[in-house]
N, C-alpha and C positions, 0 to 999 in steps of 0.2 A: 504494499500499500504506500503510495506516494505521499508525504507530507505537503501541506500546502506551504508555499514559499512565503517567508516572513516578509511582510511589506516594510518597505522603508519610510520612515515619516516624512511627511511633505514639509515644505517650507512654512505653510500656515500652522502645521501642527508643532513644528519646533517654535515658532513664535509665540504660540499659545502656551507651550511648556515653559518657555523663558519667561513670560509675562507672569504665569502662576508662580514661578520661583521668586520674582521680584515681588509679588504680591506677599508672600509669606515673609520675606525680610524686610520690606520697606517700614514696617511699624518701629521695629527696633532701631532702625537707622534715620528714623525722621524726626529724631529729637533736636529741638531748635533752641539754642540758648540766646538770651538776650538781656538787656538791662533796661530799667526805668528807674525814677527818681523821685524822692520826695524831700521836703524841708522839715528841718527841726529848729528853725529859728523861732524864737520865743514868740514872735507875732503870729506863727502859724499853729501855735500849740496851747493846750491848757497848762498854764503854770500855776502850780501850789506850794505851799510851804512842805517841807519834807518832815515837818514834826519834831525837829531838833532844836536845841538851844543856840545853835550857829545861826548868826542873822542872815548870812548869804545862802543858806542851805535851801535849795529849791528841787522841786520835781517839775519836769516837762513831759507831758504826755501828747505825742504828736501822731497824727493820722499817717498809716503806712499803706501797704499794699494787701489785698486779699482778705480784708478784715482785720487785720494786725496793726497794732500801735507800737511806736517806738517809745520807750520810757528812759529819760535821761536824769540822772540824779546828781546834782552838783553840791558838793559839800568841801569846805577848806580848799577852794581852789582845784579840786580833783572831780573828775567826772566817772560815771559808770553808765553803760548804755546796755539796755535789753529790749527784747520783743516779745510780745504775747498777745492774746486775744484781748486783753484789757490791762489797765494798769496793775491790778492785783496779780494776774498771772505773770506778766512779765517781771515783777518784783520777785517771784518765787523763782526764777530761773538762774542757773549758775552764772550767766553773764552779769547779772545784777550784783554779784558779789566780787567781781574783779576790779581791783583798784591797782592803779600804777603808783609806784611811791613818789616820783617827782610830781610838782604841780603839772596839771594837763587839762586840756580842753578838745572838744571835737568841732569840726567844721559843721556847717548847717545843712549840708547836703547828704542824703544817704543813696547810695547807689544799690537797687534792689536787683539780684542776679536770679533769673528766670529760666525755668527750663519749660518749654511749651506753654509760656504765659504764667506758670505757677512759680511763686518765689520760693527759693530754697536757702538763701544767703543774703547778706547785706555786707556792703564794703563801706568803711567810712574813714576818712582822714583825721587822725588825732595829731596833737602838737604836744610834745612831751618837754618840758622845761629841763635845760642843761644848766645845772649851778656852777659848772666847770668853765662854762663859756658865757661870759657876760658882755652886755652891750656898755656903750659909754657912759650910761647912766647907772651901771651897777645891776641890772636886770638880767635874769638868766635869758639867754636865747633859745627859744622853742625849735626843737627839731621834729620834722614831720614823719610819720609813718601811717601806713594803711593797715587797718585790722579787718580781717574777714570773720564774720560770725554766722554760725550755721543757725536754721529756722527750723520749726516744727514742720512735720512731726518729729518727736523727739525734743531732747532738751535743747535749749539756746545757749551757746557757749562760743567762746574765740576759737578758731580753728587756726589762722596763720596770721603772721606779721610780716609785712614788707617795709623795708626801709625805703622811704621816698626821695632820699637824698643820695644813698649809696648805690642805686639801682636807676638806670636811664629809662626805664620802661615799668614804673611801678604799678600803673593801673592795669597793663596787661598782664602781669605776674598775679595781681590780686585776683583778676578774673579767672585766670587759669586755675589758681588755687582753689577759688569757690567751685568751679566746675569739677575739678578732679578730686576734691577732698571733703567738701562739706557735707555731702548727703550721706556719707558713710561713717564721718567723724564721731566717736564715742566720747561724749562729755565725761570728764572725770577719770577716763582710761587712757585716751590718746593724748599724747603732748601735743601743745601748740607748735605748729611748724614755722620756722624761719625760712622764707622763701627769698632767694636771690642772696645778694651780698648783704652781710651784717654790718649796718652802720650804727651810728652813735644813737640815734632814736631807739632801735630796737634793743641796743644794749641796755639803754636806760629802762625801758619797759620790762626786760627781763629780770631786772635785779631783784 
């Protein structure tokens, strides 16, 4: 008995199979990263007392993205930054308890790193006072640093630091650190990464 000859796939069949294969892998490769921005300037936030005896101690609760708020606590010329669904939730996150020793402050723009439109990290520029480098009036000269902070689901904490003076492309390094590290970072278990060259700002922050 003769076997029927195996038919060769036509060009249309090959195209259909190739298209089906692409259809199977395209969702995994269709992740789109992007950035959007919000303000933490006092005029754009709800400013309240932090409930301490220090006169200049304040809390700023600022609108963020995807129903999140940014909580900035300022006390004794130092700030902490956290994120949550509301002020109380943000105050309970690990990021709310991270203080840098030297005087410091943050700029008023927050970059929200997103994947397919959903934020998973923020990037913010900090200024860390360098007491060993003073201006002509004897005031410490602040050194700039970018901090990457992971967002829910999971805890909110610092993921990476990038020295903005020691590296020629700090913004690009911060975005890559956010994209590569933030979503899988384990707060309290993983150590905050220093990305790129370590400069004075990162050295001050890590003391």
